[in-house]
N, C-alpha and C positions, 0 to 999 in steps of 0.2 A: 440545456445543454448535455448533448451525450456526449458519455465517458465508453472509451474502450480499453479494457485492460486486457494486458497479456503476459506472458513469464511463469507462469506458477508451473508445478511439476514435482519430481519425486527425487529424494536426494537422501543419502545417509546423515545421519548424524555428525555434525562438525562442516558439512558441507553448505555451499552456496547458493545463491538463487537470485535475479535480479527481477522485479514485477516492473512494469510501465503501464501504465495509463494516460491515452491522448483524449483531449477534450477537444470537441467539436461544437459549434454553433455560439460562441461567444469569443470575443477579442480579447476582452482583462476578464479574468477568475481570479478574486483574490483565493480565499484560501482553500486547499486542496488538501487531501489525506487518505490512509489508508486505516480500513477498518477488518477486523475478523471476526469471524463466527467459529467458535466451538460445535460441534454435535451437541445440539439442544439447550443452546445459548442463544443470547440477547449480543448483536455485534458490539464490539468494543474497538476503541480507537488503539490504533497500532502508533499511528506517527500521522502528523500533520505539517503543513509550509506554508507561510504565507508566500504572496507575488514578491513581498522583499525579502525572502529567504528568511525571515525567522520559523525555528522549529519547536516540534514539540514532539516528546515521545512517550509512549506507553513506559511504566519502568521497569520490566521485564525484560525489553528488548534497547534499553540503553547499553551504548557502547557493540552493540552486533549489528543495528540495523540502521541503516543510513537513508534519511529521506533528502531526496533533490528535486530540484524543476527545471525546467527549461522553457522559459516565458513565451519566446518567441512561437514555439509551435505547441503553446500549451500543454506541455507533456510532464507528468510528474515520474519518477521513479522510487522504489525502495530496493535499496541495496540490502539484502539478508545474509549476513555471516554468520559462523559459528550457530550452524542452525540445530534446535534442539527438538526430540521428538513429541517436545509440547508445544512447539510452534506450530505442529498438524496443524490446519485451518482452511476455512474458505474464505481470499482475502480477496476484499473490495476496496474500489477507489471511491470518494465521493469529493463532490462541489458544495459543500453544505449552503452556500449562499444561496444557491439553484435548486435546493433538494435533488439532485442529480445522483445518481449511482450509478456504476458499471456495474457488469455483470459478475461475477464471483469467479476468483481462478483458484484451484485447489493448490496447496502446497502441502507435500507428503514426507515429512522427515522420518524416516528408521530408523532404528539404534543398532 
């Protein structure tokens, strides 16, 4: 499975960004998710979604981030609203069942 992420960038605090991740190489992927890595730290789960639409969120992003997916084209999205400077990180999409990771996309939130 290959994952192609896009949509990172720089915004001011309170702004919004939308990340996308398109998967190819498999027609049916169950859980997909977004992780992020802060400088000098391990990647941590931000949000995940099953093929059936069940979602899970890291506590700090609940109410601000929304993960969604379009199964027909194996694409997931992360809508990030009310961004904070502490959300600044490199964001990665992941398909855990295949052990696949997309390239990171940098999100920078300025105060």
